N, C-alpha and C positions, 0 to 999 in steps of 0.2 A: 496525368497532372494532378498534384495533390493540393488540397485547400490549406491555407495558412491559418492556423489556430491564433486568435487574439490572445495576447499575454494575459489579459484580464481573466480568461477562462482557466489559466494555470494557477491562479491564486485560490487556495482552498477557502470556502466559506466556514464560517464558525458553525460547530455542531449545536444540535438543540442541548438545552441545559440539563434536562433530567430524562430519565427513563431509559428504556432499552435503546431507543433510537439515538439518544445522546451518546450512550456508551459505545453503540456500534459505529456511530458516524465519528466519534473521537478517535476510536481504534483504526478505522480506516484511514483517516487523515494522518495518523502517526505512521502506519505502514506505507502510505504513499510518500511521505516524507523520507523514510528509510530507503525506498526505491530510488528517489531522486537524488539521494546522497550516495548511492551504491557506487564504490569505486571501480574503474574499468579494470580489465585483467592487466596484471602487471608482469614485469619480467622475472622478478624473484620467485613469485608464487602465483602463476596464472590460474591455478585451480581454485584459488580463494574466491575469486569472483563468482564461479560456478556454485561453490558451496554456499556463499552468501545468498546468491539468487534462489537456490533450492530451498534454503531455510526461510526466505520471505515468502516464496510461493507456498510453502507448507502452512506458514502462519495465516495466510489470506485464506487458503482452502479450509483450515480448522475454523476460522472465524465464519466463513460462509455455511459451513456444516452446522455450527453451533447456532448461528442466527436462524437457519432453517428449522432446527429442531425447537427452538424457543418461540418462533413465530407462527408455528402451525395451528 
């Protein structure tokens, strides 16, 4: 049995205004929006979904690595 997530939890909060926390938060919110808008696989080019998904996963991984390096 899965829990229902309240819709208010799906609305992103505003990132901090300045500093690395603000930039990181803003970039993560942008990537989350791209994930939400990712088109499902289509009949004409079903591989496009997987290419887009892989690209977004790479951007998230690069952001995580960069944040880890900067915040050490």
